[in-house]
C-alpha positions as CSV (number, residue, x, y, z in Angstrom):
1,M,0.0,0.0,0.0
2,G,1.1,3.5,-0.7
3,N,2.0,3.3,-4.3
4,D,0.2,5.7,-6.7
5,A,-3.4,4.4,-7.0
6,T,-4.0,3.2,-10.6
7,T,-7.8,3.4,-10.2
8,P,-8.8,6.6,-8.4
9,L,-11.5,6.5,-5.8
10,L,-14.3,8.8,-7.1
11,D,-17.5,10.1,-5.4
12,R,-20.8,10.2,-7.1
13,L,-19.9,13.6,-8.8
14,G,-16.6,12.2,-10.1
15,R,-14.4,13.9,-7.5
16,P,-11.3,11.9,-6.3
17,V,-10.1,11.8,-2.7
18,E,-6.7,13.4,-2.8
19,D,-6.4,15.6,0.3
20,L,-6.8,14.4,3.9
21,R,-7.1,16.9,6.8
22,V,-6.4,15.2,10.1
23,S,-7.6,16.8,13.3
24,V,-5.3,15.7,16.2
25,T,-7.2,17.6,19.0
26,D,-10.4,19.6,19.5
27,R,-8.6,21.9,22.0
28,C,-7.3,25.4,21.2
29,N,-5.4,28.1,23.1
30,L,-7.3,30.9,21.3
31,R,-11.0,31.7,21.1
32,C,-11.4,33.2,17.7
33,R,-15.0,34.3,17.3
34,Y,-15.6,32.8,13.9
35,C,-14.4,29.4,15.2
36,M,-14.5,28.8,19.0
37,P,-16.5,31.7,20.6
38,R,-15.8,31.8,24.3
39,E,-19.5,31.9,25.2
40,V,-19.8,28.4,23.7
41,F,-16.3,27.0,24.4
42,G,-16.0,28.3,27.9
43,P,-14.5,26.9,31.1
44,D,-17.3,24.3,31.3
45,H,-17.0,23.0,27.8
46,A,-16.5,19.3,27.7
47,F,-13.5,18.6,25.4
48,L,-12.6,15.1,24.3
49,E,-10.8,12.9,26.8
50,R,-7.3,11.7,25.8
51,D,-8.3,8.0,25.5
52,E,-11.0,9.0,23.0
53,L,-8.4,10.5,20.6
54,L,-6.9,8.3,18.0
55,T,-3.4,7.2,19.0
56,F,-0.4,8.1,16.7
57,E,-0.3,4.5,15.6
58,E,-4.0,4.6,14.7
59,L,-3.5,7.9,12.8
60,A,-0.6,6.6,10.9
61,R,-2.5,3.4,10.0
62,L,-5.5,5.4,8.7
63,A,-3.1,7.7,6.8
64,R,-1.6,4.7,5.0
65,V,-5.1,3.4,4.1
66,F,-6.1,6.8,2.7
67,V,-2.8,7.1,0.7
68,G,-3.6,3.7,-0.7
69,L,-6.9,5.0,-1.9
70,G,-5.4,8.1,-3.7
71,V,-4.6,10.7,-1.0
72,R,-1.4,12.6,-1.8
73,K,-1.6,15.5,0.6
74,L,-2.1,15.3,4.4
75,R,-2.6,18.3,6.6
76,L,-2.5,18.2,10.4
77,T,-5.1,20.5,12.0
78,G,-7.0,20.9,15.3
79,G,-8.3,22.7,17.3
80,E,-4.7,23.8,17.6
81,P,-2.5,20.9,16.6
82,L,0.5,22.0,18.6
83,L,-1.5,21.3,21.8
84,R,-1.3,17.6,21.0
85,R,1.5,16.2,23.1
86,D,4.6,15.1,21.1
87,L,3.3,16.1,17.8
88,P,6.7,15.7,16.1
89,G,6.4,12.0,17.1
90,L,3.3,11.7,14.9
91,V,5.0,13.6,12.1
92,A,7.9,11.1,12.2
93,Q,5.4,8.3,11.7
94,L,3.6,10.0,8.8
95,A,6.5,11.5,6.8
96,P,7.9,8.2,5.5
97,I,4.6,6.9,4.1
98,D,5.2,5.7,0.6
99,G,3.1,7.7,-1.9
100,L,2.4,10.7,0.4
101,H,3.6,13.7,-1.6
102,D,3.0,16.5,0.9
103,L,2.8,16.7,4.7
104,A,1.7,20.1,6.2
105,M,0.1,21.6,9.2
106,T,-2.3,24.5,9.9
107,T,-1.7,26.4,13.2
108,N,-2.5,29.6,14.9
109,G,1.3,30.1,15.3
110,V,1.3,30.9,19.0
111,L,3.4,27.9,19.9
112,L,5.3,27.7,16.6
113,R,8.6,29.2,17.9
114,R,8.9,26.2,20.3
115,F,8.0,23.5,17.8
116,A,9.0,24.6,14.3
117,Q,12.5,23.1,14.4
118,P,11.5,19.7,15.9
119,L,8.6,19.4,13.4
120,A,10.9,20.1,10.5
121,E,13.4,17.6,11.7
122,A,10.6,15.0,12.0
123,G,9.6,15.5,8.4
124,L,7.0,18.2,8.3
125,R,7.3,20.1,5.0
126,R,5.1,23.2,5.2
127,V,3.0,25.2,7.6
128,T,0.0,27.5,7.1
129,V,-0.5,30.1,9.9
130,S,-3.8,31.8,10.7
131,L,-3.4,35.6,11.1
132,D,-6.4,37.9,10.9
133,A,-4.8,41.3,11.8
134,L,-1.4,42.9,12.3
135,D,-2.2,45.2,15.2
136,D,-2.6,44.0,18.8
137,A,-6.0,45.5,19.4
138,T,-7.7,43.9,16.4
139,F,-5.8,40.6,16.8
140,R,-6.8,40.3,20.5
141,Q,-10.4,41.2,19.7
142,L,-10.7,38.6,17.0
143,A,-8.8,35.8,18.8
144,D,-10.2,36.7,22.2
145,T,-6.7,36.4,23.7
146,N,-4.2,38.4,25.8
147,A,-1.4,37.2,23.6
148,P,0.2,39.9,21.4
149,V,0.2,39.4,17.6
150,G,4.0,39.5,17.8
151,T,3.9,36.0,19.2
152,V,2.4,34.7,15.9
153,L,4.8,36.9,13.8
154,D,7.7,35.4,15.7
155,G,6.3,31.9,15.1
156,I,6.2,32.6,11.3
157,A,9.8,33.7,11.5
158,A,10.7,30.5,13.4
159,A,9.0,28.4,10.7
160,R,11.1,30.1,8.0
161,E,14.3,29.5,10.0
162,A,13.4,25.8,10.3
163,G,12.9,25.6,6.5
164,L,9.2,25.0,6.6
165,D,8.7,26.8,3.3
166,P,6.7,28.0,1.5
167,I,4.8,29.5,4.4
168,K,1.2,30.4,3.8
169,V,-0.8,32.7,5.9
170,N,-4.6,32.5,6.1
171,C,-6.7,35.6,6.9
172,V,-10.5,35.4,7.4
173,L,-12.0,38.7,6.4
174,Q,-15.1,40.2,8.1
175,R,-16.7,43.4,7.1
176,G,-16.3,46.1,9.7
177,V,-13.9,44.0,11.7
178,N,-10.6,43.6,9.8
179,D,-11.4,44.4,6.2
180,A,-9.6,47.8,6.6
181,Q,-6.4,45.9,6.9
182,I,-6.5,44.2,3.4
183,E,-3.8,46.4,1.9
184,E,-1.7,46.4,5.0
185,L,-1.8,42.6,5.3
186,A,-1.0,42.2,1.6
187,G,1.9,44.6,1.9
188,W,3.3,42.8,5.0
189,A,3.1,39.5,3.2
190,R,4.9,40.9,0.2
191,D,7.7,42.3,2.4
192,T,7.9,39.2,4.5
193,G,7.9,36.7,1.6
194,V,4.9,34.6,2.7
195,T,1.9,33.7,0.5
196,L,-1.2,35.4,1.9
197,R,-4.6,33.9,1.3
198,F,-7.7,35.9,2.2
199,I,-10.7,33.8,3.1
200,E,-14.3,34.8,2.8
201,F,-16.2,34.5,6.2
202,M,-18.0,31.2,6.0
203,D,-21.0,29.8,7.9
204,V,-19.1,26.8,9.2
205,G,-20.9,25.3,12.2
206,T,-23.7,27.1,13.9
207,T,-22.1,29.2,16.6
208,N,-19.9,31.8,14.8
209,G,-22.6,34.4,14.2
210,W,-22.3,34.3,10.4
211,L,-24.1,37.0,8.4
212,R,-23.8,37.5,4.7
213,D,-23.4,41.2,5.2
214,R,-20.1,40.5,6.9
215,V,-18.7,38.6,3.9
216,V,-16.1,40.6,2.0
217,P,-16.4,39.3,-1.6
218,A,-13.4,37.9,-3.4
219,A,-13.9,40.3,-6.3
220,E,-13.6,43.3,-3.9
221,V,-10.4,41.9,-2.3
222,A,-8.8,41.3,-5.7
223,E,-9.7,44.8,-6.8
224,R,-8.3,46.5,-3.7
225,V,-5.1,44.6,-3.8
226,G,-4.7,45.1,-7.5
227,A,-5.3,48.8,-7.2
228,R,-2.2,49.0,-4.9
229,W,0.0,46.4,-6.7
230,P,-1.1,45.2,-10.1
231,I,-1.9,41.5,-10.3
232,E,-2.9,38.9,-12.8
233,P,-4.6,35.5,-12.4
234,V,-2.5,32.4,-12.2
235,E,-3.7,29.0,-13.5
236,P,-4.3,26.4,-10.7
237,A,-1.3,24.2,-10.1
238,R,-3.7,21.2,-10.0
239,P,-7.4,20.4,-10.1
240,G,-9.1,20.9,-6.7
241,E,-7.0,23.9,-5.6
242,V,-9.3,26.0,-3.4
243,A,-7.5,29.3,-3.6
244,E,-7.8,31.6,-6.6
245,R,-4.2,32.7,-7.2
246,F,-2.9,36.0,-8.4
247,R,0.7,36.9,-9.3
248,Y,2.1,40.4,-8.6
249,L,3.3,41.9,-11.8
250,D,6.4,43.3,-10.1
251,G,7.5,39.8,-9.2
252,A,6.8,40.1,-5.4
253,G,5.2,36.6,-5.2
254,E,1.5,35.7,-5.1
255,V,-1.7,36.4,-3.2
256,G,-4.7,34.0,-3.0
257,I,-8.4,34.3,-2.3
258,I,-10.6,31.5,-1.1
259,A,-14.2,32.4,-2.2
260,S,-16.3,29.7,-0.7
261,V,-19.3,32.0,-0.4
262,T,-19.4,34.0,-3.6
263,R,-17.6,31.6,-6.0
264,P,-18.1,28.1,-4.5
265,F,-15.7,25.4,-5.7
266,C,-17.6,22.2,-4.6
267,G,-17.3,20.8,-8.1
268,T,-13.6,20.1,-7.7
269,C,-13.4,19.4,-3.9
270,S,-11.1,16.5,-3.2
271,R,-10.9,16.9,0.5
272,A,-11.7,14.3,3.2
273,R,-11.6,15.3,6.9
274,L,-10.8,13.1,9.9
275,S,-11.8,14.2,13.4
276,A,-9.6,13.6,16.4
277,V,-11.7,10.6,17.4
278,G,-11.6,9.0,13.9
279,E,-14.8,10.2,12.3
280,L,-14.6,10.6,8.5
281,Y,-16.3,13.8,7.3
282,T,-16.9,14.3,3.5
283,C,-17.7,18.0,3.7
284,L,-16.7,21.0,5.9
285,F,-20.4,21.6,6.3
286,A,-21.5,18.1,7.2
287,A,-23.7,17.3,10.2
288,K,-22.0,14.1,11.2
289,G,-19.1,11.8,10.4
290,H,-18.6,8.1,9.9
291,D,-16.9,6.2,12.7
292,L,-13.6,4.6,11.7
293,R,-12.2,4.3,15.2
294,A,-14.7,1.5,16.0
295,L,-13.3,-0.5,13.1
296,L,-9.7,0.1,14.2
297,R,-10.3,-0.9,17.8
298,G,-12.7,-3.7,16.8
299,G,-10.0,-5.7,15.0
300,A,-10.7,-4.8,11.4
301,D,-7.8,-5.3,9.0
302,D,-6.6,-2.6,6.6
303,A,-8.6,-4.0,3.7
304,E,-11.8,-3.7,5.8
305,V,-11.0,-0.2,6.8
306,A,-10.3,0.7,3.2
307,A,-13.6,-0.8,2.1
308,A,-15.4,1.3,4.7
309,V,-13.7,4.5,3.5
310,T,-14.5,3.5,-0.1
311,A,-18.1,3.0,0.7
312,V,-18.4,6.4,2.3
313,W,-16.5,8.3,-0.4
314,S,-18.1,6.6,-3.4
315,A,-21.6,7.6,-2.0
316,R,-20.5,11.2,-1.5
317,T,-22.7,13.9,-3.1
318,D,-21.8,17.0,-0.9
319,R,-21.9,20.4,-2.5
320,A,-23.1,22.6,0.4
321,S,-21.5,25.9,-0.7
322,E,-23.2,25.6,-4.1
323,L,-26.5,25.1,-2.4
324,R,-26.0,27.9,0.2
325,A,-29.1,30.2,0.4
326,E,-29.0,33.9,0.8
327,A,-29.4,33.6,4.5
328,G,-26.8,30.8,4.8
329,L,-26.8,27.1,5.3
330,T,-29.5,25.6,7.5
331,G,-29.6,22.6,9.8
332,P,-27.0,21.1,12.1
333,R,-23.3,21.3,11.0
334,V,-20.1,20.2,12.6
335,E,-18.1,23.0,14.3
336,M,-15.0,24.1,12.5
337,S,-12.8,23.7,15.6
338,Y,-13.8,20.0,15.7
339,I,-12.5,19.1,12.2
340,G,-9.9,21.9,11.6
341,G,-11.6,23.9,8.9
């Protein structure tokens, strides 16, 4: 297992499974309002117990199964993945998997100074850091934290020193909250040499107070950035790429925009998501997952686990963003913090 799959596993809309996002914990050290608002995830919130979480060996086994079915990119997420004890130990088990082309992690960057070098040495290739503002006041308001934004900026510097390049930075834009910083953030990214990706505010989960009026459309973002520094579109590097990419004409790198609300890309979505307890989610906006942990702990062999994954993916018809109504999605949905966005 692990060689390039000759027959791709396709869902009912012809989409392959190529990317696996693996949540390693549901805990986080920030309380960003669009993800883990403190009034919902407060001191009394019941997070997962340690014995409920998949072990590193279980995670590595599932990763090998998914790679055998066509997954080529694996991304570690949370919650905040750096809160999972000995995360470099997991990376060391995942990095050698034959057939895995890319191993990355999404983090809020607060703990990155401490872990960047050990993660790189263990085999992590890239990091994406969430950063929604450059000034302390807005950053602290958005992340509901006392930590200064400098902690994240220093984490990004540590990732670069460790060789975790190219570094991507994700910024979730909200009208009236941080949209005044579009040009400042783009300029900082150009000067710093990181690839910035602006993300439209999405109605993930049911607790983040999503309103369409707070979405800053991708077209406006591109227009504002392009007015300051001329840009041109870049062809996707591969099918299923979620960010619309733009190249600066002066050669100062790229900027990306993820337009899940105004220009949905469900038709090319090749992402599967695994919760920290081993539930397989086929969409960011799904209500429930499919339990793989019970198979692992019930004695199933790899072929049986692969068959279960195949059954779920081959029946997949998800296209929630394309079906989003003016008022947003309805019904129960998994919270972003639980499956890592």
